[in-house]
Structures are given as C-alpha cells and as structure tokens.
DSSP file (Angstrom, degrees, kcal/mol; ACC not computed):
  #  RESIDUE AA STRUCTURE BP1 BP2  ACC     N-H-->O    O-->H-N    N-H-->O    O-->H-N    TCO  KAPPA ALPHA  PHI   PSI    X-CA   Y-CA   Z-CA
    1    1 A Q              0   0    0      0, 0.0    26,-1.4     0, 0.0     2,-0.4   0.000 360.0 360.0 360.0 140.0    0.0    0.0    0.0
    2    2 A V  E     -A   26   0A   0     24,-0.2     2,-0.4    25,-0.1    24,-0.2  -0.972 360.0-165.6-120.0 133.8    1.1    3.5   -0.8
    3    3 A Q  E     -A   25   0A   0     22,-2.8    22,-2.3    -2,-0.4     2,-0.5  -0.938   6.8-156.9-119.3 143.5   -0.2    6.6    0.9
    4    4 A L  E     -A   24   0A   0     -2,-0.4     2,-0.6   105,-0.3   107,-0.5  -0.982   6.9-163.3-117.7 125.4    0.1   10.2   -0.1
    5    5 A M  E     -A   23   0A   0     18,-2.6    18,-2.3    -2,-0.5     2,-0.3  -0.932   9.3-166.9-113.5 113.5   -0.3   12.9    2.5
    6    6 A E  E     +A   22   0A   0     -2,-0.6     2,-0.3    16,-0.2    16,-0.2  -0.659  12.8 162.8 -97.9 152.7   -0.9   16.4    1.3
    7    7 A S  E     +A   21   0A   0     14,-2.1    14,-2.6    -2,-0.3   106,-0.1  -0.978  37.4  68.4-156.8 164.2   -0.7   19.6    3.2
    8    8 A G        +     0   0    0     -2,-0.3    11,-0.3     1,-0.3    14,-0.0   0.340  59.0 129.1 109.8  -6.2   -0.4   23.4    2.7
    9    9 A G        +     0   0    0     12,-0.1     2,-0.3     9,-0.1    -1,-0.3  -0.170  25.4 114.0 -73.5 174.5   -3.8   24.4    1.3
   10   10 A G  E     -d  115   0B   0    104,-1.1   106,-2.8   103,-0.1     2,-0.5  -0.983  62.9 -44.9 158.6-166.2   -5.9   27.3    2.7
   11   11 A L  E     +d  116   0B   0     -2,-0.3     2,-0.3   104,-0.2   106,-0.2  -0.846  53.6 168.0-101.3 131.8   -7.3   30.7    2.2
   12   12 A V  E     -d  117   0B   0    104,-2.7   106,-2.1    -2,-0.5     3,-0.1  -0.988  33.0-113.5-143.0 149.9   -5.1   33.4    0.7
   13   13 A R    >   -     0   0    0     -2,-0.3     3,-2.3   104,-0.2    72,-0.2  -0.458  51.0 -81.0 -78.5 154.3   -5.6   36.9   -0.7
   14   14 A P  T 3  S+     0   0    0      0, 0.0    72,-0.2     0, 0.0    -1,-0.1  -0.295 121.4  27.6 -53.5 136.9   -5.0   37.6   -4.4
   15   15 A G  T 3  S+     0   0    0     70,-3.3    69,-0.6     1,-0.3    71,-0.1   0.285 100.0 119.0  90.5 -10.3   -1.3   38.1   -4.9
   16   16 A G    <   -     0   0    0     -3,-2.3    69,-2.3    69,-0.3     2,-0.3  -0.080  55.6-124.4 -81.2-176.4   -0.4   35.9   -2.0
   17   17 A S        +     0   0    0     66,-0.2     2,-0.3    67,-0.2    66,-0.2  -0.931  21.3 178.1-133.0 152.8    1.6   32.7   -1.8
   18   18 A L  E     - B   0  82A   0     64,-2.0    64,-3.3    -2,-0.3     2,-0.5  -0.974  16.8-145.8-144.9 155.8    1.2   29.1   -0.6
   19   19 A R  E     - B   0  81A   0    -11,-0.3     2,-0.3    -2,-0.3    62,-0.2  -0.985  13.1-158.9-126.5 123.3    3.3   26.0   -0.7
   20   20 A L  E     - B   0  80A   0     60,-2.6    60,-2.2    -2,-0.5     2,-0.3  -0.748   7.3-165.4 -96.1 145.7    1.8   22.6   -1.0
   21   21 A S  E     -AB   7  79A   0    -14,-2.6   -14,-2.1    -2,-0.3     2,-0.3  -0.961   9.1-172.5-129.1 149.1    3.5   19.4    0.0
   22   22 A C  E     -AB   6  78A   0     56,-1.8    56,-2.3    -2,-0.3     2,-0.5  -0.917   6.8-167.2-143.8 114.9    2.8   15.8   -0.7
   23   23 A A  E     -AB   5  77A   0    -18,-2.3   -18,-2.6    -2,-0.3     2,-0.4  -0.884   8.5-150.4-107.4 130.0    4.7   13.0    1.0
   24   24 A A  E     +A    4   0A   0     52,-3.0     2,-0.3    -2,-0.5   -20,-0.2  -0.764  20.4 170.4 -97.3 142.3    4.6    9.4   -0.2
   25   25 A S  E     +A    3   0A   0    -22,-2.3   -22,-2.8    -2,-0.4     2,-0.3  -0.972  27.8  60.2-146.1 160.7    4.9    6.5    2.1
   26   26 A G  E    S-A    2   0A   0     -2,-0.3     2,-2.1   -24,-0.2   -24,-0.2  -0.838  97.6 -13.9 122.9-161.2    4.5    2.7    2.0
   27   27 A N  S    S+     0   0    0    -26,-1.4     2,-0.5    -2,-0.3    75,-0.2  -0.468  79.2 155.6 -82.9  70.4    6.0   -0.2    0.0
   28   28 A I        -     0   0    0     -2,-2.1    73,-0.2     1,-0.2     3,-0.1  -0.867  28.5-178.7-105.4 124.7    7.7    2.0   -2.7
   29   29 A F  S    S-     0   0    0     71,-2.7     2,-0.3    -2,-0.5    -1,-0.2   0.888  74.8 -20.7 -82.9 -45.0   10.7    0.7   -4.6
   30   30 A S  E     -E  100   0B   0     70,-1.1    70,-3.2     0, 0.0     2,-0.4  -0.984  59.3-127.1-157.7 162.0   11.1    3.9   -6.6
   31   31 A I  E     -E   99   0B   0     -2,-0.3    68,-0.2    68,-0.2     3,-0.1  -0.953  20.7-178.7-117.3 133.5    9.1    7.0   -7.7
   32   32 A N  E     +     0   0B   0     66,-3.6     2,-0.2    -2,-0.4    -1,-0.1   0.566  60.6   4.0 -95.1-114.9    8.8    8.1  -11.3
   33   33 A T  E     -     0   0B   0     19,-0.1    65,-2.5    64,-0.0     2,-0.4  -0.484  61.6-166.1 -77.4 141.8    6.9   11.2  -12.2
   34   34 A M  E     +EF  97  51B   0     17,-2.5    17,-2.8    63,-0.2     2,-0.3  -0.970  19.1 157.4-123.9 143.0    5.3   13.4   -9.5
   35   35 A G  E     -EF  96  50B   0     61,-2.7    61,-2.7    -2,-0.4     2,-0.4  -0.966  35.1-123.6-157.9 172.2    2.8   16.1  -10.2
   36   36 A W  E     -EF  95  49B   0     13,-2.9    12,-2.9    -2,-0.3    13,-1.7  -0.987  22.7-179.0-125.4 135.0    0.0   18.3   -9.1
   37   37 A Y  E     -EF  94  47B   0     57,-2.9    57,-2.9    -2,-0.4     2,-0.3  -0.818   8.8-157.0-120.7 164.7   -3.5   18.5  -10.6
   38   38 A R  E     -EF  93  46B   0      8,-2.3     8,-2.8    -2,-0.3     2,-0.4  -0.992   8.0-160.3-143.8 154.6   -6.4   20.8   -9.7
   39   39 A Q  E     -E   92   0B   0     53,-2.1    53,-2.2    -2,-0.3     6,-0.2  -0.952   9.0-162.2-137.8 116.6  -10.1   20.7  -10.1
   40   40 A A    >   -     0   0    0      4,-0.4     3,-2.3    -2,-0.4    51,-0.1  -0.578  45.3 -74.9 -90.3 158.0  -12.2   23.9   -9.8
   41   41 A P  T 3  S+     0   0    0      0, 0.0    -1,-0.1     0, 0.0     3,-0.1  -0.290 119.1   6.0 -55.6 129.2  -16.0   23.7   -9.2
   42   42 A G  T 3  S+     0   0    0      1,-0.3     2,-0.3    -3,-0.1    -2,-0.0   0.527 113.8 100.4  77.2   5.8  -17.8   22.6  -12.4
   43   43 A K  S <  S-     0   0    0     -3,-2.3    -1,-0.3     1,-0.0     2,-0.1  -0.803  74.8-102.8-121.9 163.6  -14.6   22.0  -14.2
   44   44 A E        -     0   0    0     -2,-0.3    -4,-0.4     1,-0.1     2,-0.2  -0.440  46.4 -92.4 -79.3 157.0  -12.5   19.0  -15.2
   45   45 A R        -     0   0    0     -6,-0.2     2,-0.3    -2,-0.1    -6,-0.2  -0.487  50.6-168.5 -67.3 137.3   -9.4   18.0  -13.3
   46   46 A E  E     -F   38   0B   0     -8,-2.8    -8,-2.3    -2,-0.2     2,-0.3  -0.941  25.7-104.7-131.5 151.7   -6.4   19.5  -15.1
   47   47 A L  E     +F   37   0B   0     -2,-0.3   -10,-0.3   -10,-0.2     3,-0.1  -0.566  31.5 176.7 -72.1 132.6   -2.6   19.2  -14.8
   48   48 A V  E     -     0   0B   0    -12,-2.9    12,-2.5     1,-0.4     2,-0.3   0.818  63.4 -25.9 -98.6 -51.5   -0.9   22.0  -13.0
   49   49 A A  E     -FG  36  59B   0    -13,-1.7   -13,-2.9    10,-0.2    -1,-0.4  -0.982  54.4-167.1-162.4 152.5    2.7   20.9  -13.0
   50   50 A S  E     -FG  35  58B   0      8,-2.1     8,-2.1    -2,-0.3     2,-0.4  -0.973   3.7-162.1-143.1 159.5    4.8   17.7  -13.1
   51   51 A I  E     -FG  34  57B   0    -17,-2.8   -17,-2.5    -2,-0.3     6,-0.2  -0.991  11.3-149.9-143.8 132.8    8.4   16.8  -12.5
   52   52 A N    >   -     0   0    0      4,-2.1     3,-1.6    -2,-0.4   -19,-0.1  -0.286  39.6 -88.3 -96.1-175.7   10.2   13.6  -13.6
   53   53 A T  T 3  S+     0   0    0      1,-0.3    20,-0.1     2,-0.1    -1,-0.1   0.782 126.3  53.9 -65.7 -26.0   13.1   11.7  -12.1
   54   54 A G  T 3  S-     0   0    0      2,-0.1    -1,-0.3     1,-0.0     3,-0.1   0.517 119.7-107.2 -85.1  -4.3   15.6   13.8  -13.9
   55   55 A G    <   +     0   0    0     -3,-1.6     2,-0.2     1,-0.3    -2,-0.1   0.468  68.3 148.1  92.9   1.8   14.1   17.0  -12.6
   56   56 A S        -     0   0    0      1,-0.0    -4,-2.1    -5,-0.0    -1,-0.3  -0.516  32.3-153.3 -71.4 138.4   12.5   18.1  -15.9
   57   57 A T  E     -G   51   0B   0     -6,-0.2     2,-0.4    -2,-0.2    -6,-0.2  -0.767  16.1-164.1-117.6 158.2    9.4   20.1  -15.3
   58   58 A N  E     -G   50   0B   0     -8,-2.1    -8,-2.1    -2,-0.3     2,-0.3  -0.996  12.5-171.4-140.5 133.8    6.2   20.7  -17.1
   59   59 A Y  E     -G   49   0B   0     -2,-0.4   -10,-0.2   -10,-0.2     2,-0.2  -0.935  28.4-111.9-128.7 148.3    3.6   23.5  -16.3
   60   60 A A    >>  -     0   0    0    -12,-2.5     3,-1.7    -2,-0.3     4,-0.9  -0.516  36.2-118.6 -67.3 146.1    0.2   24.5  -17.5
   61   61 A D  G >4 S+     0   0    0      1,-0.3     3,-0.6     2,-0.2    -1,-0.1   0.847 111.1  63.3 -56.8 -34.4    0.3   27.8  -19.4
   62   62 A S  G 34 S+     0   0    0      1,-0.2    -1,-0.3     3,-0.0   -14,-0.0   0.667 111.4  35.0 -68.5 -15.6   -1.9   29.4  -16.8
   63   63 A V  G X> S+     0   0    0     -3,-1.7     4,-2.3   -15,-0.2     3,-2.3   0.456  81.8 127.9-117.3  -3.4    0.7   29.0  -14.0
   64   64 A K  T << S+     0   0    0     -4,-0.9     4,-0.1    -3,-0.6    -3,-0.0  -0.295  80.9  15.5 -58.1 134.3    4.0   29.4  -15.9
   65   65 A G  T 34 S+     0   0    0      2,-0.4    -1,-0.3     1,-0.1     3,-0.1   0.270 125.9  59.7  85.4 -12.2    6.1   32.0  -14.1
   66   66 A R  T <4 S+     0   0    0     -3,-2.3    17,-2.1     1,-0.2     2,-0.3   0.709  97.5  52.5-114.9 -35.0    4.1   31.9  -10.9
   67   67 A F  E  <  -C   82   0A   0     -4,-2.3    -2,-0.4    15,-0.2     2,-0.4  -0.791  59.6-165.7-108.0 148.3    4.2   28.3   -9.7
   68   68 A T  E     -C   81   0A   0     13,-2.5    13,-3.1    -2,-0.3     2,-0.4  -0.987   4.6-158.7-134.8 124.8    7.3   26.1   -9.1
   69   69 A I  E     +C   80   0A   0     -2,-0.4     2,-0.3    11,-0.2    11,-0.2  -0.816  20.1 163.7-100.4 142.3    7.3   22.4   -8.7
   70   70 A S  E     -C   79   0A   0      9,-1.7     9,-3.1    -2,-0.4     2,-0.3  -0.952  18.7-149.5-148.9 166.7   10.2   20.6   -6.9
   71   71 A R  E     -C   78   0A   0     -2,-0.3     2,-0.5     7,-0.2     7,-0.2  -0.992  11.9-152.7-143.3 150.0   10.9   17.2   -5.3
   72   72 A D  E  >> -C   77   0A   0      5,-2.9     5,-2.0    -2,-0.3     4,-0.7  -0.935  12.7-169.3-119.3 102.7   13.0   15.8   -2.6
   73   73 A N  T >45S+     0   0    0     -2,-0.5     3,-0.6     1,-0.2    -1,-0.1   0.858  84.4  56.9 -65.5 -35.5   13.7   12.2   -3.5
   74   74 A A  T 345S+     0   0    0      1,-0.2    -1,-0.2     2,-0.1    -2,-0.0   0.869 115.6  37.5 -63.4 -34.8   15.1   11.2   -0.1
   75   75 A K  T 345S-     0   0    0     -3,-0.4    -1,-0.2     2,-0.2   -51,-0.2   0.459 104.6-129.5 -94.2  -2.0   11.9   12.4    1.6
   76   76 A K  T <<5 +     0   0    0     -4,-0.7   -52,-3.0    -3,-0.6     2,-0.4   0.916  63.8 138.0  54.0  44.9    9.7   11.0   -1.2
   77   77 A T  E   < -BC  23  72A   0     -5,-2.0    -5,-2.9   -54,-0.2     2,-0.4  -0.953  42.6-161.1-129.4 140.6    8.0   14.4   -1.3
   78   78 A V  E     -BC  22  71A   0    -56,-2.3   -56,-1.8    -2,-0.4     2,-0.3  -0.947  13.2-161.2-118.8 143.0    6.9   16.8   -4.0
   79   79 A Y  E     -BC  21  70A   0     -9,-3.1    -9,-1.7    -2,-0.4     2,-0.4  -0.853  11.8-160.0-121.7 155.0    6.2   20.5   -3.5
   80   80 A L  E     -BC  20  69A   0    -60,-2.2   -60,-2.6    -2,-0.3     2,-0.6  -0.904   8.3-162.3-135.5 108.7    4.3   23.2   -5.3
   81   81 A R  E     -BC  19  68A   0    -13,-3.1   -13,-2.5    -2,-0.4     2,-0.6  -0.809  10.5-165.6 -89.7 123.8    5.2   26.8   -4.6
   82   82 A M  E     +BC  18  67A   0    -64,-3.3   -64,-2.0    -2,-0.6     2,-0.3  -0.944  10.7 174.7-118.5 114.9    2.5   29.1   -5.7
   83   83 A N        +     0   0    0    -17,-2.1   -66,-0.2    -2,-0.6   -67,-0.2  -0.732  60.2  22.6-113.0 164.1    3.1   32.8   -6.0
   84   84 A S  S    S-     0   0    0    -69,-0.6    -1,-0.2    -2,-0.3   -67,-0.2   0.894  84.5-159.5  49.2  48.0    1.0   35.7   -7.3
   85   85 A L        -     0   0    0    -69,-2.3   -70,-3.3    -3,-0.2   -69,-0.3  -0.257   7.6-159.0 -64.5 144.4   -2.1   33.7   -6.7
   86   86 A K    >   -     0   0    0    -72,-0.2     3,-2.3    -3,-0.1     4,-0.3  -0.829  32.1-109.4-120.0 157.4   -5.3   34.7   -8.5
   87   87 A P  G >  S+     0   0    0      0, 0.0     3,-1.8     0, 0.0    30,-0.3   0.846 117.7  63.2 -54.7 -33.2   -8.9   34.0   -7.8
   88   88 A E  G 3  S+     0   0    0      1,-0.3   -48,-0.0   -48,-0.0    -3,-0.0   0.571  88.9  69.2 -72.5  -6.2   -9.0   31.6  -10.8
   89   89 A D  G <  S+     0   0    0     -3,-2.3    -1,-0.3    28,-0.1     2,-0.2   0.524  71.0 120.7 -82.2  -6.6   -6.4   29.4   -9.0
   90   90 A T    <   +     0   0    0     -3,-1.8     2,-0.3    -4,-0.3    26,-0.2  -0.415  41.0 106.2 -61.5 124.5   -9.1   28.5   -6.5
   91   91 A A  E    S- H   0 115B   0     24,-1.9    24,-2.9    -2,-0.2     2,-0.6  -0.971  75.7 -80.5-177.6 171.9   -9.5   24.7   -6.7
   92   92 A V  E     -EH  39 114B   0    -53,-2.2   -53,-2.1    -2,-0.3     2,-0.5  -0.892  47.3-146.7 -91.9 127.2   -8.9   21.4   -4.9
   93   93 A Y  E     -EH  38 113B   0     20,-3.1    20,-2.3    -2,-0.6     2,-0.4  -0.829  12.5-163.2-101.9 130.8   -5.3   20.5   -5.6
   94   94 A Y  E     -E   37   0B   0    -57,-2.9   -57,-2.9    -2,-0.5     2,-0.3  -0.933  12.4-138.4-117.8 133.7   -4.4   16.8   -5.9
   95   95 A C  E     -E   36   0B   0     -2,-0.4    15,-2.4   -59,-0.2     2,-0.4  -0.676  19.0-166.5 -83.4 142.1   -1.0   15.2   -5.8
   96   96 A N  E     +EI  35 109B   0    -61,-2.7   -61,-2.7    -2,-0.3     2,-0.4  -0.997   7.6 178.8-133.8 129.6   -0.3   12.4   -8.3
   97   97 A V  E     -EI  34 108B   0     11,-2.2    11,-2.4    -2,-0.4     2,-0.6  -0.994  20.9-148.3-134.9 134.3    2.7   10.1   -8.0
   98   98 A T  E     - I   0 107B   0    -65,-2.5   -66,-3.6    -2,-0.4     2,-0.3  -0.912  28.8-176.0-101.8 118.7    3.7    7.2  -10.2
   99   99 A C  E     -EI  31 106B   0      7,-2.6     7,-2.7    -2,-0.6     2,-0.7  -0.867  29.7-130.5-120.0 147.0    5.5    4.5   -8.1
  100  100 A L  E     +EI  30 105B   0    -70,-3.2   -71,-2.7    -2,-0.3   -70,-1.1  -0.875  34.7 175.8 -93.1 114.5    7.2    1.2   -8.8
  101  101 A V  E >   - I   0 104B   0      3,-3.0     3,-1.4    -2,-0.7   -73,-0.1  -0.972  65.8 -23.2-127.4 115.8    5.7   -1.3   -6.4
  102  102 A V  T 3  S-     0   0    0     -2,-0.5    -1,-0.1     1,-0.3     3,-0.1   0.909 129.2 -45.2  49.5  49.3    6.7   -4.9   -6.6
  103  103 A G  T 3  S+     0   0    0      1,-0.1     2,-0.4    -3,-0.0    -1,-0.3   0.450 121.8  91.2  84.2   0.6    7.8   -4.7  -10.2
  104  104 A T  E <  S-I  101   0B   0     -3,-1.4    -3,-3.0     2,-0.0     2,-0.4  -0.981  70.9-124.6-132.8 142.4    4.8   -2.7  -11.6
  105  105 A Y  E     -I  100   0B   0     -2,-0.4     2,-0.3    -5,-0.2    -5,-0.2  -0.703  31.7-177.2 -85.4 134.5    4.2    1.0  -12.0
  106  106 A Y  E     -I   99   0B   0     -7,-2.7    -7,-2.6    -2,-0.4     2,-0.4  -0.955  22.9-130.0-129.2 149.7    1.0    2.4  -10.3
  107  107 A D  E     -I   98   0B   0     -2,-0.3     2,-0.4    -9,-0.2    -9,-0.2  -0.841  26.3-170.3 -96.1 133.7   -0.6    5.8  -10.2
  108  108 A Y  E     -I   97   0B   0    -11,-2.4   -11,-2.2    -2,-0.4     2,-0.4  -0.953   6.2-155.6-126.4 147.6   -1.6    7.1   -6.8
  109  109 A W  E     -I   96   0B   0     -2,-0.4  -105,-0.3   -13,-0.2   -13,-0.2  -0.935  13.2-130.4-121.9 142.5   -3.6   10.2   -5.9
  110  110 A G        -     0   0    0    -15,-2.4  -105,-0.1    -2,-0.4     3,-0.1  -0.278  32.6-105.8 -77.4 175.0   -3.7   12.3   -2.7
  111  111 A Q        -     0   0    0   -107,-0.5   -17,-0.1     1,-0.1    -1,-0.1   0.625  63.7-108.5 -80.4 -13.2   -6.9   13.1   -1.0
  112  112 A G        -     0   0    0      1,-0.1     2,-0.4   -17,-0.0   -18,-0.2   0.192  21.8-134.2  97.6 142.1   -6.8   16.7   -2.2
  113  113 A T  E     - H   0  93B   0    -20,-2.3   -20,-3.1  -106,-0.1     2,-0.3  -1.000  22.8-125.1-133.0 132.9   -6.2   20.0   -0.5
  114  114 A R  E     - H   0  92B   0     -2,-0.4  -104,-1.1   -22,-0.2     2,-0.5  -0.592  20.4-169.3 -86.2 133.2   -8.3   23.1   -1.0
  115  115 A V  E     -dH  10  91B   0    -24,-2.9   -24,-1.9    -2,-0.3     2,-0.5  -0.985   4.4-174.5-118.8 123.6   -6.9   26.4   -2.1
  116  116 A T  E     -d   11   0B   0   -106,-2.8  -104,-2.7    -2,-0.5     2,-0.7  -0.977   7.0-167.3-121.8 122.8   -9.1   29.4   -2.0
  117  117 A V  E     +d   12   0B   0     -2,-0.5     2,-0.3   -30,-0.3  -104,-0.2  -0.927  33.6 132.9-110.7 110.7   -7.9   32.7   -3.4
  118  118 A S              0   0    0   -106,-2.1    -2,-0.1    -2,-0.7   -32,-0.0  -0.995 360.0 360.0-158.2 147.8  -10.2   35.5   -2.3
  119  119 A S              0   0    0     -2,-0.3  -106,-0.1  -106,-0.2    -1,-0.1   0.417 360.0 360.0 -92.0 360.0  -10.1   39.0   -0.8
C-alpha cells in the first residue's frame, strides 16, 4: 500500500503565496513522475505541473512563471510553490505520483487540499 499525505492548502488573498507538500509512504521501490492537478467547481481536473526523475518540469500555461514544482527524492516528497495567486487558481489540488511497487508502476492520488484565493 502507498499513501500520499498532502498539506499546505488554505485561504489566501490575491497576490499571496502558498506552498503545497505531498509526502509518499509505503512499500515503494522507486518513484517516477510526481505532479499536481487541480479541479475547480464545475470543471474537469487539469494538470498544473509535473516533474520527472531527472528534474525536468512541465507546467500548465496558466501557471507558468508563478508556480514552481520541486521534489525531494530522499523524503519522497513533491512540493508546489504558488506565488502571485489569482482567484482563478481556486480549486482542490491533488497530488499524483507514479510509483514502482513490486515490479509494476502504479498511479496514486492524494486526498486533495483546497486552495481558495479571495479578498
């Protein structure tokens, strides 16, 4: 079993910053890609950012220049630093991790952490 524990969401004013964290634990041999998705009310879940084992990153156009994804492999943790937050960033943010478990890659999702950007 693999568990993902997310933290860091909350209420922030426009222009503010937050940092999300997602720590993986369990019977993990290795971790491949780590990423963050979000789902706003009435909308589909979308990719926000991802980072592979080599450190290459990918961002949604809407967050480029404002958000930074990073990972600490020793801690099995992925972070999302969010700056210059806008009301349209309001959503539930989900961590997604691809893990090698007993010879097979599996996708795992966190429980979600809510981010609300409002004055």
